MARPA-424665 format. One record per residue (C-alpha): residue number from 1; residue in one letter; x, z, y. Coordinates in steps of 0.1 Angstrom, whole numbers. Layout:
MARPA-424665
ATOM   num   residuo      xx      zz      yy
ATOM   NUM         A       X       Z       Y
...
***
This chain:
MARPA-424665
ATOM   num   residuo      xx      zz      yy
ATOM     1         M    -267      40      34
ATOM     2         L    -246      68      26
ATOM     3         Q    -247      99      43
ATOM     4         I    -225     131      41
ATOM     5         N    -238     159      60
ATOM     6         E    -220     188      67
ATOM     7         L    -201     190      34
ATOM     8         S    -184     220      22
ATOM     9         F    -163     221     -12
ATOM    10         S    -135     243     -25
ATOM    11         I    -111     243     -56
ATOM    12         D     -95     275     -65
ATOM    13         G    -104     291     -34
ATOM    14         R     -85     262     -12
ATOM    15         P    -109     244      12
ATOM    16         L    -110     211       9
ATOM    17         F    -139     202      31
ATOM    18         E    -155     224      57
ATOM    19         G    -186     207      76
ATOM    20         A    -172     174      69
ATOM    21         S    -198     143      79
ATOM    22         A    -200     108      78
ATOM    23         R    -223      81      78
ATOM    24         I    -215      47      61
ATOM    25         P    -239      19      67
ATOM    26         A    -248      -6      39
ATOM    27         G    -226     -35      36
ATOM    28         H    -195     -16      51
ATOM    29         K    -162     -21      35
ATOM    30         V    -145      11      39
ATOM    31         G    -110      27      32
ATOM    32         L    -106      62      27
ATOM    33         V     -72      74      36
ATOM    34         G     -57     105      39
ATOM    35         R     -24     126      30
ATOM    36         N     -20     135     -13
ATOM    37         G     -39     165     -20
ATOM    38         T     -62     164       9
ATOM    39         G     -94     156     -17
ATOM    40         K    -101     119     -15
ATOM    41         T    -103     118     -52
ATOM    42         T    -124     149     -51
ATOM    43         L    -146     133     -27
ATOM    44         F    -153     103     -50
ATOM    45         R    -165     127     -79
ATOM    46         L    -188     146     -54
ATOM    47         I    -207     112     -45
ATOM    48         R    -209     104     -81
ATOM    49         G    -224     139     -85
ATOM    50         E    -199     151    -112
ATOM    51         L    -191     182     -95
ATOM    52         A    -219     205     -77
ATOM    53         I    -215     206     -38
ATOM    54         E    -214     242     -25
ATOM    55         G    -225     231      10
ATOM    56         G    -242     202      28
ATOM    57         A    -254     171      13
ATOM    58         I    -246     137       3
ATOM    59         H    -276     110       4
ATOM    60         L    -277      79      -9
ATOM    61         P    -308      58     -15
ATOM    62         S    -325      67     -46
ATOM    63         R    -320      37     -69
ATOM    64         A    -286      31     -56
ATOM    65         R    -262      25     -83
ATOM    66         I    -227      40     -84
ATOM    67         G    -201      25    -100
ATOM    68         G    -162      28    -102
ATOM    69         V    -134      22    -129
ATOM    70         A    -129      49    -156
ATOM    71         Q     -96      66    -161
ATOM    72         E     -93      52    -196
ATOM    73         V    -107      22    -214
ATOM    74         P    -112      24    -247
ATOM    75         S     -93      -1    -275
ATOM    76         S    -120     -21    -293
ATOM    77         G    -126     -48    -310
ATOM    78         T    -150     -63    -286
ATOM    79         S    -134     -93    -265
ATOM    80         L    -128     -92    -230
ATOM    81         I    -150    -113    -219
ATOM    82         D    -182     -96    -241
ATOM    83         T    -169     -61    -225
ATOM    84         V    -175     -74    -190
ATOM    85         L    -208     -90    -196
ATOM    86         E    -220     -56    -214
ATOM    87         A    -209     -37    -179
ATOM    88         D    -243     -51    -164
ATOM    89         T    -261     -25    -187
ATOM    90         E    -294     -45    -172
ATOM    91         R    -283     -81    -185
ATOM    92         A    -273     -68    -217
ATOM    93         S    -303     -47    -225
ATOM    94         L    -329     -77    -214
ATOM    95         M    -306    -101    -233
ATOM    96         A    -308     -80    -263
ATOM    97         E    -346     -72    -259
ATOM    98         A    -353    -113    -255
ATOM    99         D    -342    -115    -291
ATOM   100         T    -368     -91    -303
ATOM   101         A    -398     -92    -276
ATOM   102         T    -432    -105    -293
ATOM   103         S    -459     -99    -264
ATOM   104         P    -462    -129    -242
ATOM   105         D    -462    -112    -212
ATOM   106         R    -431     -91    -216
ATOM   107         I    -416    -121    -227
ATOM   108         A    -424    -137    -196
ATOM   109         A    -411    -107    -176
ATOM   110         I    -380    -103    -192
ATOM   111         Q    -372    -144    -184
ATOM   112         T    -383    -137    -147
ATOM   113         R    -363    -108    -145
ATOM   114         L    -332    -125    -161
ATOM   115         A    -338    -154    -135
ATOM   116         D    -336    -131    -108
ATOM   117         I    -305    -116    -115
ATOM   118         D    -291    -152    -122
ATOM   119         A    -281    -140    -161
ATOM   120         W    -276    -171    -167
ATOM   121         S    -244    -179    -148
ATOM   122         A    -229    -147    -164
ATOM   123         E    -210    -158    -183
ATOM   124         G    -191    -180    -158
ATOM   125         R    -190    -153    -131
ATOM   126         A    -172    -127    -157
ATOM   127         S    -151    -156    -164
ATOM   128         A    -140    -163    -131
ATOM   129         I    -133    -123    -125
ATOM   130         L    -113    -121    -153
ATOM   131         K     -89    -151    -145
ATOM   132         G     -86    -133    -113
ATOM   133         L     -73    -103    -125
ATOM   134         G     -46    -124    -147
ATOM   135         F     -66    -130    -182
ATOM   136         D     -64    -172    -188
ATOM   137         A     -93    -186    -214
ATOM   138         E     -75    -179    -246
ATOM   139         A     -70    -141    -236
ATOM   140         Q    -105    -140    -224
ATOM   141         L    -116    -142    -261
ATOM   142         R     -94    -118    -274
ATOM   143         P    -104     -83    -284
ATOM   144         C     -96     -53    -261
ATOM   145         S     -75     -36    -291
ATOM   146         D     -47     -66    -287
ATOM   147         F     -38     -51    -247
ATOM   148         S     -22     -22    -231
ATOM   149         G     -37       8    -213
ATOM   150         G     -26      -9    -180
ATOM   151         W     -42     -48    -191
ATOM   152         R     -73     -26    -206
ATOM   153         M     -76     -13    -166
ATOM   154         R     -77     -43    -154
ATOM   155         V    -108     -54    -176
ATOM   156         A    -125     -23    -167
ATOM   157         L    -118     -33    -130
ATOM   158         A    -135     -69    -138
ATOM   159         G    -162     -53    -156
ATOM   160         V    -174     -29    -124
ATOM   161         L    -166     -58    -102
ATOM   162         F    -190     -82    -125
ATOM   163         A    -220     -55    -125
ATOM   164         Q    -218     -54     -87
ATOM   165         P    -229     -15     -79
ATOM   166         D    -248      -7     -46
ATOM   167         L    -217      15     -38
ATOM   168         L    -182       6     -54
ATOM   169         L    -162      33     -53
ATOM   170         L    -121      23     -63
ATOM   171         D     -94      47     -63
ATOM   172         E     -61      31     -62
ATOM   173         P     -72      -4     -78
ATOM   174         T     -40     -24     -69
ATOM   175         N     -18       4     -90
ATOM   176         Y     -23     -16    -121
ATOM   177         L     -24     -51    -109
ATOM   178         D       7     -74    -101
ATOM   179         L       6     -92     -65
ATOM   180         E     -13    -121     -74
ATOM   181         G     -38     -98     -89
ATOM   182         A     -38     -79     -58
ATOM   183         L     -43    -107     -33
ATOM   184         W     -71    -118     -53
ATOM   185         L     -91     -87     -54
ATOM   186         E     -84     -85     -14
ATOM   187         S    -102    -117     -10
ATOM   188         Y    -128    -108     -37
ATOM   189         L    -135     -76     -21
ATOM   190         A    -139     -88      14
ATOM   191         K    -171    -109      -1
ATOM   192         Y    -186     -84     -18
ATOM   193         P    -222     -84     -13
ATOM   194         H    -227     -43     -11
ATOM   195         T    -209     -13       2
ATOM   196         V    -171      -7      -9
ATOM   197         I    -151      26      -3
ATOM   198         I    -114      23     -19
ATOM   199         I     -88      45     -15
ATOM   200         S     -56      30     -11
ATOM   201         H     -22      30       3
ATOM   202         D     -15      -4       3
ATOM   203         R     -16     -15      37
ATOM   204         G     -24     -52      35
ATOM   205         L     -52     -45      12
ATOM   206         L     -65     -17      38
ATOM   207         N     -63     -48      67
ATOM   208         R     -78     -76      52
ATOM   209         A    -103     -64      26
ATOM   210         V    -121     -34      49
ATOM   211         D    -135     -32      81
ATOM   212         H    -132       3      86
ATOM   213         I    -112      31      79
ATOM   214         L    -127      67      68
ATOM   215         H     -99      96      77
ATOM   216         L     -98     128      58
ATOM   217         E     -81     154      78
ATOM   218         D     -82     187      85
ATOM   219         R    -108     190      59
ATOM   220         K    -131     169      85
ATOM   221         L    -139     129      80
ATOM   222         T    -138     105     108
ATOM   223         L    -148      71     105
ATOM   224         Y    -130      44     128
ATOM   225         A    -137      10     130
ATOM   226         G    -112     -18     122
ATOM   227         G     -85     -20      95
ATOM   228         Y     -53       1      91
ATOM   229         D     -30     -13     118
ATOM   230         S     -57      -3     143
ATOM   231         F     -62      30     129
ATOM   232         A     -30      41     131
ATOM   233         R     -24      27     166
ATOM   234         L     -57      44     178
ATOM   235         R     -45      78     161
ATOM   236         A     -12      73     178
ATOM   237         E     -29      71     210
ATOM   238         Q     -48     101     205
ATOM   239         R     -17     125     196
ATOM   240         A      -1     114     224
ATOM   241         V     -33     127     246
ATOM   242         L     -35     159     228
ATOM   243         A       0     164     232
ATOM   244         A      -3     158     271
ATOM   245         E     -33     179     270
ATOM   246         A     -16     208     250
ATOM   247         A      13     205     275
ATOM   248         K      -9     210     307
ATOM   249         V     -29     239     294
ATOM   250         A       6     255     281
ATOM   251         A      18     251     315
ATOM   252         R     -12     268     326
ATOM   253         R     -10     296     307
ATOM   254         A      25     304     312
ATOM   255         H      17     303     355
ATOM   256         M     -10     328     349
ATOM   257         Q      10     349     323
ATOM   258         K      38     353     348
ATOM   259         F      14     361     378
ATOM   260         V       1     386     357
ATOM   261         D      30     402     344
ATOM   262         R      44     403     379
ATOM   263         F      15     420     401
ATOM   264         R       0     439     370
ATOM   265         A      12     472     386
ATOM   266         Q       7     465     420
ATOM   267         A     -25     482     436
ATOM   268         T     -29     454     463
ATOM   269         K     -25     423     433
ATOM   270         A     -42     444     409
ATOM   271         K     -76     429     409
ATOM   272         Q     -63     392     414
ATOM   273         A     -45     401     383
ATOM   274         Q     -71     415     366
ATOM   275         S     -90     382     373
ATOM   276         R     -62     363     364
ATOM   277         L     -61     384     326
ATOM   278         K     -96     373     319
ATOM   279         M     -93     337     328
ATOM   280         L     -63     339     308
ATOM   281         E     -82     351     277
ATOM   282         K    -109     323     280
ATOM   283         L     -82     293     284
ATOM   284         Q     -79     284     248
ATOM   285         P     -47     269     236
ATOM   286         I     -49     234     225
ATOM   287         T     -28     225     191
ATOM   288         P     -20     191     189
ATOM   289         P     -26     176     155
ATOM   290         A       3     179     133
ATOM   291         E      24     150     128
ATOM   292         A      27     134      90
ATOM   293         A      53     156      73
ATOM   294         R      86     137      74
ATOM   295         H      92     117      38
ATOM   296         V     127     108      29
ATOM   297         F     146      87       5
ATOM   298         T     184      89       5
ATOM   299         F     199      61     -18
ATOM   300         P     239      68     -18
ATOM   301         P     263      40      -6
ATOM   302         P     281      21     -30
ATOM   303         E     316       7     -24
ATOM   304         E     319     -30     -14
ATOM   305         L     323     -53     -43
ATOM   306         S     338     -90     -38
ATOM   307         P     312    -114     -39
ATOM   308         P     292    -128     -60
ATOM   309         I     284     -95     -80
ATOM   310         L     267    -116    -106
ATOM   311         R     259    -149    -114
ATOM   312         L     239    -168    -139
ATOM   313         E     249    -205    -151
ATOM   314         D     226    -223    -175
ATOM   315         V     211    -190    -192
ATOM   316         A     182    -184    -215
ATOM   317         V     166    -153    -222
ATOM   318         G     138    -143    -245
ATOM   319         Y     128    -115    -274
ATOM   320         G     140    -132    -305
ATOM   321         G     119    -162    -308
ATOM   322         P     116    -192    -279
ATOM   323         P     130    -184    -246
ATOM   324         V     108    -171    -218
ATOM   325         L     129    -180    -192
ATOM   326         R     158    -210    -195
ATOM   327         G     182    -227    -175
ATOM   328         L     187    -199    -151
ATOM   329         S     216    -208    -126
ATOM   330         L     216    -181    -101
ATOM   331         R     238    -157     -78
ATOM   332         I     233    -126     -63
ATOM   333         D     257    -108     -35
ATOM   334         Q     257     -74     -24
ATOM   335         D     238     -81       9
ATOM   336         D     211     -99      -6
ATOM   337         R     170     -87      -7
ATOM   338         I     153    -105     -33
ATOM   339         A     116    -107     -41
ATOM   340         L     105    -121     -72
ATOM   341         L      71    -141     -67
ATOM   342         G      51    -153     -99
ATOM   343         R      19    -149    -118
ATOM   344         N      18    -122    -144
ATOM   345         G      33    -130    -178
ATOM   346         E      57    -159    -163
ATOM   347         G      88    -136    -169
ATOM   348         K      91    -114    -137
ATOM   349         S      98     -81    -158
ATOM   350         T     118    -102    -182
ATOM   351         L     144    -114    -155
ATOM   352         S     147     -78    -140
ATOM   353         K     156     -63    -177
ATOM   354         L     181     -90    -180
ATOM   355         L     197     -82    -149
ATOM   356         A     195     -47    -157
ATOM   357         E     214     -55    -189
ATOM   358         K     184     -46    -212
ATOM   359         L     182     -79    -227
ATOM   360         E     207    -105    -242
ATOM   361         C     209    -140    -232
ATOM   362         T     225    -170    -240
ATOM   363         G     247    -190    -215
ATOM   364         T     270    -175    -191
ATOM   365         L     265    -144    -169
ATOM   366         T     290    -129    -149
ATOM   367         R     291     -98    -135
ATOM   368         A     318     -80    -111
ATOM   369         S     339     -58    -133
ATOM   370         K     330     -26    -115
ATOM   371         L     291     -36    -109
ATOM   372         R     266      -7    -112
ATOM   373         V     230     -12    -117
ATOM   374         G     201      10    -107
ATOM   375         Y     164      -1    -129
ATOM   376         F     131      15    -114
ATOM   377         A     103       5    -137
ATOM   378         Q      68      21    -138
ATOM   379         H      72      28    -176
ATOM   380         Q      99      49    -170
ATOM   381         V      78      75    -148
ATOM   382         D      57      80    -178
ATOM   383         E      88      85    -200
ATOM   384         L     102     115    -180
ATOM   385         E     102     147    -200
ATOM   386         L      69     164    -194
ATOM   387         E      77     200    -202
ATOM   388         E     113     199    -181
ATOM   389         T     118     207    -143
ATOM   390         P     133     182    -119
ATOM   391         L     164     201    -120
ATOM   392         Q     169     203    -155
ATOM   393         H     166     162    -157
ATOM   394         L     197     162    -129
ATOM   395         Q     210     189    -151
ATOM   396         R     210     164    -182
ATOM   397         E     229     137    -163
ATOM   398         R     251     158    -141
ATOM   399         P     260     189    -162
ATOM   400         L     293     194    -141
ATOM   401         E     276     197    -110
ATOM   402         A     267     232     -93
ATOM   403         P     226     239     -93
ATOM   404         P     229     240     -51
ATOM   405         R     244     204     -51
ATOM   406         L     215     188     -77
ATOM   407         R     189     210     -54
ATOM   408         A     203     191     -23
ATOM   409         R     199     156     -48
ATOM   410         L     163     165     -53
ATOM   411         A     156     176     -18
ATOM   412         G     169     141      -3
ATOM   413         F     140     129     -21
ATOM   414         G     114     149      -8
ATOM   415         L     115     172     -40
ATOM   416         M     117     207     -25
ATOM   417         A     124     241     -39
ATOM   418         E      92     242     -54
ATOM   419         Q      90     212     -72
ATOM   420         A     124     213     -84
ATOM   421         D     114     244    -107
ATOM   422         T      79     227    -114
ATOM   423         I      76     210    -149
ATOM   424         V      69     173    -148
ATOM   425         R      38     176    -164
ATOM   426         R      25     196    -132
ATOM   427         L      38     173    -106
ATOM   428         S      19     144     -86
ATOM   429         G      22     109     -95
ATOM   430         G      40     101     -62
ATOM   431         Q      66     132     -73
ATOM   432         K      74     118    -110
ATOM   433         A      80      87     -89
ATOM   434         R     105     102     -66
ATOM   435         L     120     117     -95
ATOM   436         S     125      82    -114
ATOM   437         L     136      68     -82
ATOM   438         L     165      95     -78
ATOM   439         L     176      89    -112
ATOM   440         A     177      53    -112
ATOM   441         T     202      55     -79
ATOM   442         L     221      85     -90
ATOM   443         D     252      68     -98
ATOM   444         A     253      47     -63
ATOM   445         P     247      14     -79
ATOM   446         H     255     -20     -62
ATOM   447         L     224     -36     -73
ATOM   448         L     191     -18     -71
ATOM   449         I     158     -34     -93
ATOM   450         L     123     -20     -84
ATOM   451         D      97     -31    -106
ATOM   452         E      65     -16     -88
ATOM   453         P      82      13     -69
ATOM   454         T      51      18     -47
ATOM   455         N      26      28     -73
ATOM   456         H      15      63     -65
ATOM   457         L      36      68     -35
ATOM   458         D      11      77      -3
ATOM   459         M      16      58      31
ATOM   460         E      44      81      43
ATOM   461         S      64      78      11
ATOM   462         R      63      38      13
ATOM   463         E      71      38      49
ATOM   464         A     104      63      39
ATOM   465         L     112      38      11
ATOM   466         V     114       9      32
ATOM   467         E     137      25      58
ATOM   468         A     159      36      31
ATOM   469         L     163       1      15
ATOM   470         S     165     -14      51
ATOM   471         D     198      13      53
ATOM   472         Y     209       5      19
ATOM   473         S     242     -16      15
ATOM   474         G     237     -26     -22
ATOM   475         A     218     -55     -34
ATOM   476         V     181     -54     -41
ATOM   477         V     159     -71     -64
ATOM   478         L     121     -65     -58
ATOM   479         V      88     -67     -78
ATOM   480         S      58     -55     -61
ATOM   481         H      23     -59     -53
ATOM   482         D      27     -41     -19
ATOM   483         M      29     -74       6
ATOM   484         H      35     -49      34
ATOM   485         L      69     -37      17
ATOM   486         L      79     -75       2
ATOM   487         S      76     -88      42
ATOM   488         L      98     -60      54
ATOM   489         I     124     -60      27
ATOM   490         A     129     -95      13
ATOM   491         D     149    -121      28
ATOM   492         R     151    -143      -1
ATOM   493         L     120    -152     -24
ATOM   494         W     123    -166     -61
ATOM   495         L      94    -181     -77
ATOM   496         V      92    -175    -118
ATOM   497         S      72    -200    -130
ATOM   498         G      73    -223    -162
ATOM   499         G     100    -207    -177
ATOM   500         R     123    -209    -149
ATOM   501         V     134    -192    -117
ATOM   502         D     138    -213     -85
ATOM   503         P     139    -205     -46
ATOM   504         Y     111    -202     -30
ATOM   505         E     110    -226       0
ATOM   506         G      80    -211      21
ATOM   507         D      71    -175      32
ATOM   508         L      50    -147      18
ATOM   509         E      20    -160      37
ATOM   510         S      23    -194      25
ATOM   511         Y      28    -182     -12
ATOM   512         R      -6    -157      -4
ATOM   513         A     -23    -190       7
ATOM   514         M     -13    -208     -22
ATOM   515         L     -24    -186     -46
ATOM   516         L     -56    -180     -28
ATOM   517         A     -61    -217     -30
ATOM   518         G     -57    -219     -66
ATOM   519         D     -26    -238     -64
ATOM   520         P     -12    -231    -103
ATOM   521         K      25    -234     -89
ATOM   522         P      42    -253     -56
ATOM   523         A      55    -289     -65
ATOM   524         R      92    -288     -79
ATOM   525         D     119    -313     -73
ATOM   526         K     105    -334     -45
ATOM   527         P     134    -353     -25
ATOM   528         K     134    -339      12
ATOM   529         P     144    -359      38
ATOM   530         A     179    -351      51
ATOM   531         P     173    -329      84
ATOM   532         K     181    -345     116
ATOM   533         R     214    -328     129
ATOM   534         A     211    -310     165
ATOM   535         S     229    -322     192
ATOM   536         R     245    -301     221
ATOM   537         D     216    -305     242
ATOM   538         D     193    -300     215
ATOM   539         I     212    -260     207
ATOM   540         A     215    -254     246
ATOM   541         A     178    -258     244
ATOM   542         M     170    -236     222
ATOM   543         R     194    -210     233
ATOM   544         S     172    -211     260
ATOM   545         E     143    -210     242
ATOM   546         V     154    -174     222
ATOM   547         R     162    -162     259
ATOM   548         K     128    -170     271
ATOM   549         S     112    -154     241
ATOM   550         E     133    -124     245
ATOM   551         A     121    -118     279
ATOM   552         R      85    -125     270
ATOM   553         V      91     -97     244
ATOM   554         A     110     -74     269
ATOM   555         K      80     -77     298
ATOM   556         L      52     -72     270
ATOM   557         E      69     -41     257
ATOM   558         E      71     -27     293
ATOM   559         M      33     -35     300
ATOM   560         R      23     -17     264
ATOM   561         D      48      12     275
ATOM   562         K      27      18     308
ATOM   563         L      -9      12     291
ATOM   564         A       5      39     263
ATOM   565         R      12      62     292
ATOM   566         K     -23      58     311
ATOM   567         L     -40      63     279
ATOM   568         A     -20      95     277
ATOM   569         D     -36     109     307
ATOM   570         P     -65     135     294
ATOM   571         A     -84     130     326
ATOM   572         L     -90      97     315
ATOM   573         Y    -112     111     283
ATOM   574         E    -136     128     308
ATOM   575         D    -174     120     297
ATOM   576         T    -176     106     331
ATOM   577         R    -145      79     326
ATOM   578         L    -154      66     292
ATOM   579         Q    -161      34     303
ATOM   580         E    -126      31     320
ATOM   581         L    -113      42     288
ATOM   582         Q    -127      15     269
ATOM   583         V    -113     -13     294
ATOM   584         W     -80       4     292
ATOM   585         Q     -82       6     256
ATOM   586         A     -89     -33     252
ATOM   587         K     -61     -43     278
ATOM   588         Y     -36     -20     254
ATOM   589         A     -52     -39     224
ATOM   590         E     -47     -71     243
ATOM   591         V     -10     -61     252
ATOM   592         M      -3     -55     213
ATOM   593         D     -15     -85     199
ATOM   594         G       4    -109     229
ATOM   595         L      32     -88     214
ATOM   596         D      31     -94     180
ATOM   597         R      26    -133     190
ATOM   598         A      59    -132     211
ATOM   599         E      81    -114     184
ATOM   600         A      67    -143     160
ATOM   601         L      77    -166     181
ATOM   602         W     112    -149     191
ATOM   603         V     119    -147     154
ATOM   604         K     109    -186     144
ATOM   605         A     133    -198     180
ATOM   606         Q     162    -175     163
ATOM   607         E     160    -188     128
ATOM   608         T     156    -225     141
ATOM   609         L     190    -220     163
ATOM   610         D     206    -202     133
ATOM   611         A     198    -232     112
ATOM   612         A     207    -257     137
ATOM   613         Q     242    -236     143
ATOM   614         S     248    -237     103
ATOM   615         E     253    -277     103
ATOM   616         P     277    -295     120
ATOM   617         V     268    -305     154
ATOM   618         S     258    -345     166
ATOM   619         Q     279    -358     195
ATOM   620         S     249    -380     205
***
């Protein structure tokens, strides 16, 4: 069990924790959330004992092992599989001692302990973890020095997962994983046998891999049961309740103040006025919680081009040797929202670079004559000029634009006056990503290619990116491990696999299920039976089902709004009515679940109708 009692800590005179407390039982899977800069990573350092606590205490069982991923993984000649095996220091030490021990008693003790920790299956377990994180059997035998820093971070993650510490601390682990690795990690953590605390802004991970949310806000810690979505709903209810109570108290204060101001000078009312004044002093104002800062992205709209804006016919592309991708026959229109799926190393980034005009190809690639392409990839964030300010970056790109106009552009991406004049080295990861996104969209591209755009973006920034992409009038090609982002933006899925790129006929959930089941790829080129044409009666029935679905959704939305108003009543939160409160909260949760299902049925009914109407109608 992890206990945090009345924790206090400051950095440079700025308090991050003041009397913060939390109790996390053994075996809990916890997502640590809070706005950027509130102290989440600092809390990890305090738990590990890397920083001295100023006040309060953090308690762990005396022999509890704490594990996490180091910021940098050294390059070495040790193979990946051996690097992971060495992460379990007890096993490695016992294995080494087993080769040199001479005492029969000690040899027996070593063998007993090796059996207890299942040492003989270790290589299989380590290999399975590496495979889940994207390393095939051949790669596992190569030295760490063969891999880039991002790949070595995966090896470090594999090592700490293999060692299975009693308390596993992970800080944004999906930032260096692709979609396949992120989905595997979700599944692995959900079954992890010990306590896990994850700092993450990945909504899918926080909904599927954790059972509690630890919220850091106003220098306090609060533990909530459930995943991120249930936490967000409860927070919204609490904000509504406090806002209602604050309005109620403010109205009472205003009424008392008016009485005092009116009758203070009248002798017959002076005593009552003084009484009201004392009551006014005791009536403490309630400050509702501040809403999350409004984050924005402003993508400039491009002019409309005639479709298609880009077409590939029998295209092959590579890096000078055998082609990575071949036989590409694809088309992109300006209203397309395309997600690229596929395991790491299959060619998603290669396709992105081809579309961004960064690679040569054979075959026919036709672009619209005025096509402008914006390209964002994580390496571009790392290539920003560290000693220049964001304003200087823009001045280099737009030397003739006045500084006020450039500052307005920066503000449109959430980089306000202070950040505009701060050198890039001192900006946060999220602020650097915002600057790179601004530079990628500066020319109002017709096609925007985004390769892992959400790394380092907090939850509010990710939601702002979804809004911006939804409003954007150009085409989007998206590579991301963020299933929430993909599900809200993509309306077409392309599978990059086996050197080819083909439309993926399933949805994201079926793709997720396929990956977790261990299927290497879906079956290709299987003939499909011709769909049965819908009759006029069939279409009429489909339209009726759509109308019924709409009515169900409308009714449930009305019930949801009534329950939300009920939950906003401050009186419901009095100690004597807690049981009644739980009943209303349970009803609200039931309605929200029902609304989710009803909306899914509505979407399915509408899709069925749309598909039927796109085909010729049978006369039968």
